[in-house]
PATORTOR-268230 format. One line per field, with one value per atom (N, C-alpha, C, O): residue in one letter; x, y, z; atom name. Coordinates in nm, 2 decimals, always signed. Last residue first. Layout:
BEGIN
type [a; ...];
X [X; ...];
Y [Y; ...];
Z [Z; ...];
atom [CA; ...];
% end
This chain:
BEGIN
type [p; p; p; p; a; a; a; a; f; f; f; f; h; h; h; h; i; i; i; i; t; t; t; t; f; f; f; f; l; l; l; l; y; y; y; y; f; f; f; f; a; a; a; a; l; l; l; l; i; i; i; i; v; v; v; v; l; l; l; l; a; a; a; a; l; l; l; l; e; e; e; e; c; c; c; c; l; l; l; l; i; i; i; i; l; l; l; l; i; i; i; i; y; y; y; y; v; v; v; v; r; r; r; r; s; s; s; s; w; w; w; w; r; r; r; r; g; g; g; g; l; l; l; l; v; v; v; v; p; p; p; p; p; p; p; p; p; p; p; p; e; e; e; e; d; d; d; d; k; k; k; k; i; i; i; i; e; e; e; e; d; d; d; d; p; p; p; p; t; t; t; t; m; m; m; m];
X [+8.64; +8.57; +8.49; +8.43; +8.59; +8.65; +8.57; +8.45; +8.47; +8.51; +8.58; +8.64; +8.42; +8.32; +8.35; +8.26; +8.68; +8.56; +8.46; +8.40; +8.82; +8.86; +8.75; +8.73; +8.67; +8.68; +8.72; +8.67; +8.73; +8.59; +8.59; +8.50; +9.01; +8.95; +8.81; +8.78; +9.02; +9.08; +9.03; +9.00; +8.89; +8.83; +8.89; +8.81; +9.07; +8.93; +8.87; +8.80; +9.29; +9.30; +9.16; +9.14; +9.17; +9.22; +9.23; +9.19; +9.12; +9.01; +9.05; +8.97; +9.38; +9.29; +9.17; +9.12; +9.48; +9.54; +9.45; +9.43; +9.33; +9.32; +9.37; +9.32; +9.42; +9.28; +9.26; +9.18; +9.69; +9.65; +9.51; +9.48; +9.65; +9.71; +9.68; +9.66; +9.53; +9.46; +9.52; +9.44; +9.74; +9.61; +9.53; +9.47; +9.92; +9.95; +9.83; +9.81; +9.78; +9.82; +9.85; +9.80; +9.77; +9.65; +9.67; +9.60; +10.04; +9.98; +9.84; +9.80; +10.11; +10.16; +10.08; +10.06; +9.84; +9.94; +9.98; +9.90; +9.69; +9.75; +9.85; +9.93; +9.55; +9.51; +9.59; +9.55; +9.81; +9.67; +9.66; +9.76; +10.08; +9.99; +9.84; +9.76; +10.22; +10.19; +10.09; +10.02; +10.45; +10.33; +10.30; +10.34; +10.81; +10.69; +10.57; +10.58; +11.05; +10.96; +10.83; +10.75; +11.34; +11.21; +11.13; +11.13; +11.67; +11.57; +11.44; +11.43; +11.85; +11.80; +11.69; +11.61; +11.94; +11.87; +11.80; +11.70; +12.09; +11.96; +11.88; +11.75; +12.23; +12.24; +12.10; +12.00; +12.35; +12.23; +12.24; +12.25];
Y [+9.98; +10.00; +10.13; +10.15; +9.85; +9.95; +9.96; +9.96; +9.68; +9.62; +9.72; +9.68; +9.85; +9.77; +9.72; +9.73; +9.95; +10.04; +9.97; +10.01; +9.72; +9.81; +9.90; +9.92; +9.62; +9.54; +9.63; +9.61; +9.82; +9.80; +9.72; +9.74; +9.78; +9.91; +9.89; +9.94; +9.52; +9.55; +9.68; +9.69; +9.58; +9.48; +9.50; +9.50; +9.76; +9.80; +9.71; +9.75; +9.59; +9.71; +9.76; +9.79; +9.40; +9.36; +9.48; +9.47; +9.56; +9.49; +9.45; +9.46; +9.64; +9.74; +9.68; +9.74; +9.39; +9.46; +9.56; +9.58; +9.34; +9.25; +9.31; +9.30; +9.54; +9.54; +9.45; +9.48; +9.47; +9.59; +9.60; +9.65; +9.22; +9.22; +9.35; +9.35; +9.31; +9.22; +9.22; +9.22; +9.47; +9.53; +9.45; +9.49; +9.27; +9.37; +9.44; +9.47; +9.12; +9.06; +9.16; +9.14; +9.31; +9.27; +9.20; +9.21; +9.33; +9.45; +9.41; +9.47; +9.09; +9.12; +9.24; +9.24; +8.90; +9.01; +9.04; +9.03; +8.66; +8.69; +8.81; +8.80; +8.54; +8.68; +8.73; +8.84; +8.32; +8.36; +8.51; +8.58; +8.28; +8.17; +8.20; +8.13; +8.57; +8.49; +8.38; +8.39; +8.54; +8.59; +8.51; +8.39; +8.57; +8.49; +8.55; +8.62; +8.73; +8.76; +8.68; +8.72; +8.56; +8.61; +8.63; +8.54; +8.63; +8.58; +8.64; +8.76; +8.76; +8.64; +8.58; +8.50; +8.97; +9.00; +8.88; +8.89; +8.85; +8.91; +8.94; +8.93; +8.55; +8.69; +8.74; +8.68; +8.24; +8.31; +8.46; +8.48];
Z [+13.23; +13.36; +13.37; +13.47; +12.90; +12.99; +13.12; +13.12; +12.72; +12.85; +12.94; +13.04; +12.49; +12.55; +12.70; +12.78; +12.43; +12.46; +12.54; +12.64; +12.37; +12.48; +12.52; +12.64; +12.16; +12.28; +12.40; +12.51; +11.97; +12.02; +12.15; +12.23; +11.94; +11.99; +12.05; +12.15; +11.84; +11.97; +12.03; +12.15; +11.59; +11.69; +11.83; +11.93; +11.47; +11.50; +11.61; +11.70; +11.44; +11.52; +11.57; +11.68; +11.27; +11.40; +11.49; +11.61; +11.04; +11.11; +11.25; +11.35; +10.97; +11.01; +11.09; +11.19; +10.90; +11.01; +11.06; +11.18; +10.67; +10.79; +10.91; +11.02; +10.51; +10.55; +10.67; +10.76; +10.47; +10.54; +10.59; +10.70; +10.34; +10.47; +10.54; +10.66; +10.10; +10.19; +10.33; +10.43; +10.00; +10.04; +10.13; +10.23; +9.95; +10.04; +10.09; +10.21; +9.75; +9.88; +9.98; +10.10; +9.55; +9.61; +9.74; +9.83; +9.49; +9.54; +9.61; +9.71; +9.37; +9.51; +9.57; +9.69; +9.21; +9.22; +9.36; +9.45; +9.26; +9.13; +9.12; +9.04; +9.47; +9.43; +9.31; +9.26; +9.56; +9.57; +9.52; +9.54; +9.51; +9.48; +9.49; +9.44; +9.34; +9.46; +9.42; +9.32; +9.05; +9.12; +9.24; +9.25; +9.07; +9.05; +9.12; +9.22; +8.92; +9.03; +9.00; +8.92; +8.82; +8.79; +8.92; +9.01; +8.79; +8.88; +8.85; +8.85; +8.64; +8.58; +8.67; +8.62; +8.79; +8.67; +8.61; +8.54; +8.99; +9.02; +8.90; +8.91; +8.85; +8.89; +8.92; +8.88; +8.94; +8.89; +8.94; +9.06];
atom [N; CA; C; O; N; CA; C; O; N; CA; C; O; N; CA; C; O; N; CA; C; O; N; CA; C; O; N; CA; C; O; N; CA; C; O; N; CA; C; O; N; CA; C; O; N; CA; C; O; N; CA; C; O; N; CA; C; O; N; CA; C; O; N; CA; C; O; N; CA; C; O; N; CA; C; O; N; CA; C; O; N; CA; C; O; N; CA; C; O; N; CA; C; O; N; CA; C; O; N; CA; C; O; N; CA; C; O; N; CA; C; O; N; CA; C; O; N; CA; C; O; N; CA; C; O; N; CA; C; O; N; CA; C; O; N; CA; C; O; N; CA; C; O; N; CA; C; O; N; CA; C; O; N; CA; C; O; N; CA; C; O; N; CA; C; O; N; CA; C; O; N; CA; C; O; N; CA; C; O; N; CA; C; O; N; CA; C; O; N; CA; C; O; N; CA; C; O];
% end
């Protein structure tokens, strides 16, 4: 099977890969924000 014959299947959730990437970036931003807030709150 050549690369031209391989179909790019949609992801099982959200319907488009761009939406999956946006979701991952938003989740990463929330994790970074949470760690920043924990750092500020528990700083000596």
